[in-house]
C-alpha positions in Angstrom: 95.7 99.9 121.4 92.3 100.6 122.6 93.5 102.0 125.8 95.8 104.5 124.2 92.8 105.6 121.9 90.6 106.1 124.9 93.4 108.0 126.7 93.9 110.3 123.7 90.3 110.8 123.5 89.9 111.8 127.2 92.8 114.2 126.9 91.2 116.1 124.1 87.7 116.2 126.0 89.4 117.3 129.0 91.6 120.1 127.2 89.8 123.3 126.8 90.9 124.4 123.4 89.2 127.2 121.8 88.8 127.4 117.9 92.0 129.6 117.1 93.9 128.3 119.8 93.2 124.8 118.6 94.5 125.8 115.0 97.9 127.2 116.7 98.3 123.9 118.5 97.6 121.7 115.6 100.3 123.7 113.4 102.7 123.5 116.3 102.1 119.7 116.8 102.7 119.1 113.2 106.3 120.7 113.4 107.0 118.9 116.6 106.6 115.2 115.2 109.7 113.3 116.4 111.8 111.6 114.0 111.2 108.4 115.5 107.3 108.4 115.2 107.2 106.3 112.1 109.1 103.6 114.0 107.1 103.9 117.0 104.2 103.3 115.0 105.5 100.0 113.7 106.7 98.8 116.9 103.2 99.2 118.3 101.5 97.6 115.2 104.1 94.5 115.5 103.8 94.4 119.3 100.0 94.4 119.1 100.2 91.7 116.3 102.3 89.5 118.4 100.5 90.1 121.7 96.9 90.2 120.0 95.0 89.5 123.5 97.3 92.4 125.4 96.6 96.0 125.6 99.5 98.5 125.1 99.4 100.6 128.4 102.7 102.7 128.0 105.4 103.7 125.5 108.8 104.8 125.7 111.2 105.4 123.0 114.7 104.6 124.2 116.8 106.1 121.7 118.7 105.6 118.2 122.0 103.7 117.6 123.7 104.4 114.4 125.8 101.8 112.8 127.4 101.8 109.5 124.7 101.4 107.0 121.9 100.7 109.5 120.3 102.1 112.3 118.3 100.8 115.3 115.4 102.7 117.0 114.8 101.1 120.3 111.3 101.0 122.3 110.0 99.8 125.4 106.3 99.0 125.6 104.3 98.0 128.6 101.5 95.7 128.2 98.6 94.1 130.3 96.9 90.9 129.6 94.3 90.2 132.3 95.8 90.9 135.6 99.2 90.5 134.4 101.5 93.4 133.1 105.0 93.1 131.5 107.4 94.9 129.3 108.6 94.4 125.9 111.7 95.5 124.4 111.5 96.1 120.4 114.6 96.9 118.4 113.8 97.8 114.8 116.8 97.6 112.6 116.6 99.3 109.4 118.7 100.6 106.3 119.6 104.1 107.3 119.3 105.2 103.5 116.4 103.4 102.4 114.7 103.1 105.7 114.0 99.4 104.7 113.3 97.3 107.6 116.0 94.7 108.1 114.9 93.2 111.5 112.5 93.6 114.4 113.4 91.9 117.8 111.4 91.5 120.7 112.4 90.8 124.4 109.8 90.6 127.2 110.9 91.7 130.7 109.2 91.9 134.2 110.6 95.3 134.7 
């Protein structure tokens, strides 16, 4: 999480945004928030909780699977602990109508 925050800070510092241009960028960014953003934040939070000594260094939304009454948002996060890097697939299943979380599944991978 620290790595992501630092990377975002660096991007902001390296980007030359004037006052008006910045305002337009913020307004535009608010319109373009992806529908899976809420689930991505949950995936990162739960992964950080499960792997507290690891840094999340990359993030990928793998898509959404719609079932009858539930949906599954799928993510892959890449983590680093000391010198070791590994991936974690996270599937968040939730009630499509109420958005109540039903299950969160984790699976580690070396790829």
